[in-house]
N, C-alpha and C positions, 0 to 999 in steps of 0.2 A: 504494499497499499503508501500511496506516496501521501507527504504532507505538502500542501499547499505549497510549502519555499522552495520545495523538489520541483516544482514547474516551469524551469527556467523556457527560456527562446528552441522550438524544434523536440522541446520531449511530447511524448506520444501516452494519449491515457484514454482510455475509459470512460462513459457516461452514458449513462442509461442502452448497456448493450452497445454503440459505436464508436466509432474512432475517435477520436480526435488528436491536433499537431495546436501545439501554443504556438502560439505565432505573434503575439505580445505580451508584457508581465510584471507588471506594477505595481510594488507593496509599499502598503503605510502600516506605519508605524503609530497602538491606538497609545491609550494611558493602560498605566499597569501592568504595560507588558505585550496585550493584545496585541495583534494584525493581521490586517485585511488584505488579503491578494487579488489585484484584481488582473487577469487575461482578455484576450481573447483567443476563442477557440474554431478552429477549421476543420468542418467536417469532415474527415477523409472519404466517407460515401458518397455524401452531394454537393460538396465541396462551399456550401452554407457556413459562415462564418456568424460565432451568437458569441457575448462576453457574459463574464462568469464574473461570478464576487466566491470567495471562499474565507470560513473565517481558520483562525488557527488552528482547532482542534478539528476542522473535518478530516475524513479520509477518502482519498484522491487514487479509483483502482488501474494500475495500467493497463495498457491493450496489450493482450496476445497476438503481438505482431512479426513474422519471420520474414526475414531480407533472404532475397535469391540472386545468387546472379546471374546476369543476363547480357547475350550480346546486341544489339541495332544492327540492327541489315537493315532497312528501307524502308518507308512509307511511297502509302498509292492514298493520295488524297484524305480523305480524314480515316486513312488508318495505318500503324504503324507494326512490321513485322520486326520480334525477336526472337533468338535462340537461346537454346540454354545449351550451352558449353558443354554439357556433360554427357547429354543424351542424344543431343544433335535436334532433339521437337521444336519446332518453329509453332509461333502464336503470337497473334495481330493484337494487339490492344487501341481500342480507339480515343480519336482527339480530347475527350474527356478527361480521360485518366490524366494520355499523358501530358498537359496542360503545358506550361508554362514551362517547360524541360526538351518539347520540340525544340525550340530555335539554341538547343548545343548538342541535339545528337548529329552527330557523324555517322561513316558506316563504317562496320567492323570496333567500335568504338563497345566497352566495358561496362557495365553500371549495373546498380542494385534495382531491384523491384522489391517495396513494401506489400505482403503479404499478409490483408486477415479473413480468417476464415476458408480462408479457400479462396480468395477474390484479389486479383493483386486491386491496392488503393492506393498508388503510387510511384512514381519512378524518380528515385535517390540519385540527384548528380554528385559527383564530386564536390570540395569546397571552389575547385581550380580546377578550370580547362586550357587548355592548349589550343587553340585554332590560327589559320593560316589568313592573314585580309589579302585577300582577293580583287578587290578596289577598293582605293581612297583617293582622295587629289595630290596632286604632286601639290612641294610646299613652293611655295613664292620665297628667292633667294633672300637673305639675308634676314627670314623669317622664320626661324626654329626656333623661337623657346620656348623650352619645355610646358608653356603657364599656355600657350594656345593650343588650343585643341579643332580635331576635324574627325570628322565622322569617317567613317573604314568599314567597309561590310564585309563579314566573313567568311570561313567557308559554306558557313550552315544557312549562310542568307540574312545573322544575324546584323545590326547594326550597331556601333555602337563609338562614344570617344575614343577619338588616343591621339597623343601630343603630334606635333606638329612630325615632330623627326622619323615617323612609324611609315614606311612604304609599299607599294606589296608586293606578296609575297614571305615578309616578315612574318611569322610566328607571337601569334603575342597571349596570355595570361589572362583569361577571361574570369572574376568573380561573378560564381554559377547564383549568387545567393540575391547580388545584386546590378549584374547585366551590366560591374562599371570593369577597367581597362587596368590589371595591375603592371604588368611587365613587356617586357619585348626578350622573347629566348634569345638567350647567347650561341 
């Protein structure tokens, strides 16, 4: 069982038999040592977001979520095809399940799926991914300060802001939580 203060961002818990992920966390300390924890929870089955308040003595049930490593193969419209690297079994997931992860999926990459009650509920991306820049504007000569940002299209189709010195063909690290540029691969 979780205490309310265990519910950090990203924690998966179970409320009324449904899995939820904490997406926002806030704690208020009250007089005489009590505290209230305010969280926003994302339902991992239907994607809805609800606010919830817990008191210090509340008990929260952890969700029985299993993790499964898969390889991304391709997508066709709103269907994404994956393969189990051990059994070579292929299966498809809808756009609803893949959600925002679709912007980071590169053919052949390995990632984890979260499974709840025999059903895939979430595509878990690594914190950082290296992707190739397929298009970006050339920089104006003399305007190469690192504070100038420009758009860059990555191999997955995602467009992010990068420093002016990044050019087409560079491999850049992207933070999958925020979609922001981190560094150029050396």
